VOGU-3710 file (C-alpha; in Angstrom, 3 decimals, decimal comma):
1> xxxxxxxxxx> 6,759/-7,840/5,148  7,001/-11,553/5,653  4,383/-13,113/3,368  4,028/-16,275/5,474  3,278/-14,163/8,541  0,672/-12,201/6,592  -0,922/-15,453/5,426  -1,172/-16,593/9,045  -2,865/-13,336/10,082  -5,378/-13,536/7,239
11> xxxxxxxxxx> -6,112/-17,200/8,019  -6,785/-16,287/11,645  -8,642/-12,968/11,256  -9,952/-13,041/7,663  -11,976/-10,029/6,593  -10,861/-8,045/9,645  -7,323/-7,944/8,233  -5,638/-5,181/6,277  -2,200/-6,051/4,974  0,746/-3,785/4,280
21> xxxxxxxxxx> 3,059/-3,982/1,297  5,405/-2,135/-0,987  5,155/-2,169/-4,766  6,592/-4,677/-7,174  5,578/-7,524/-9,431  5,880/-10,168/-6,701  3,951/-7,968/-4,255  0,862/-7,723/-6,449  0,754/-11,520/-6,698  1,014/-11,804/-2,907
31> xxxxxxxxxx> -1,690/-9,181/-2,293  -4,067/-10,904/-4,700  -3,517/-14,212/-2,914  -4,208/-12,594/0,469  -7,350/-10,942/-0,931  -8,507/-14,340/-2,204  -7,898/-15,742/1,291  -10,196/-13,090/2,784  -8,153/-9,981/3,626  -10,325/-6,853/3,573
41> xxxxxxxxxx> -7,755/-4,531/2,074  -4,196/-3,377/1,699  -2,114/-0,373/2,642  0,439/0,160/-0,112  3,133/2,036/1,782  6,108/3,571/-0,013  8,201/6,638/0,733  7,186/8,431/-2,483  3,687/7,340/-3,453  3,238/9,693/-6,398
51> xxxxxxxxxx> 4,803/7,559/-9,110  3,756/5,741/-12,261  4,669/2,451/-10,607  2,270/3,133/-7,718  -0,545/4,252/-10,035  -0,134/1,108/-12,136  -0,033/-1,089/-9,006  -3,348/0,348/-7,768  -5,006/0,073/-11,192  -3,940/-3,564/-11,549
61> xxxxxxxxxx> -5,201/-4,493/-8,069  -8,558/-2,833/-8,691  -8,992/-4,669/-12,008  -9,034/-8,046/-10,257  -10,337/-7,054/-6,805  -12,559/-3,971/-7,196  -14,386/-4,528/-3,904  -11,257/-4,639/-1,734  -10,036/-1,441/-0,103  -6,724/0,022/-1,196
71> xxxxxxxxxx> -5,021/2,670/0,925  -2,006/4,188/-0,830  0,714/6,588/0,158  2,711/8,485/1,159  2,023/11,737/-0,658  2,169/15,402/0,251  0,553/17,355/-2,607  -3,061/17,742/-3,716  -2,125/16,565/-7,232  -0,589/13,367/-5,857
81> xxxxxxxxxx> -3,700/12,740/-3,766  -5,959/13,190/-6,793  -3,820/10,945/-9,002  -3,970/8,086/-6,470  -7,744/8,473/-6,108  -8,137/8,526/-9,896  -6,081/5,314/-10,099  -8,568/3,652/-7,733  -7,263/4,231/-4,201  -10,030/4,178/-1,598
91> xxxxxxxxxx> -7,863/6,019/0,919  -4,647/8,013/0,722  -1,907/8,378/3,332  -0,994/12,054/3,359  2,184/13,382/4,922  5,747/12,204/4,927  7,534/11,766/8,228  10,895/10,462/9,375  9,656/7,057/10,581  11,216/5,117/13,444
101> xxxxxxxxxx> 13,759/3,222/11,338  14,609/6,070/8,964  18,124/7,472/9,358  17,817/10,095/6,598  17,086/12,881/9,078  20,071/11,974/11,247  22,533/11,480/8,382  21,500/14,397/6,155  19,885/16,808/8,581  16,648/16,797/6,549
111> x> 13,336/15,069/7,109
//
């Protein structure tokens, strides 16, 4: 997502705003800045949400912003759900679908 566009949304709508992001070192810095600006929460949206990188990302966000909501996903097993909750996720996106821009289903015949 375009960080400048997210900043503009948070400036305009403040605590009514949830932002969306992937995972990565630069993303956690951006999310923290948007939280400090007033965003209510974040949806950390990756294709395979049951990973050490995702768990670490959630834990690090919750260390500095424990009162901000974190929705994390996508997962499709009970163990993955529990691991994200244990890492600090307030909500979990369950289910993996093909998505509008995803060509995996068309190219491979799966998904």
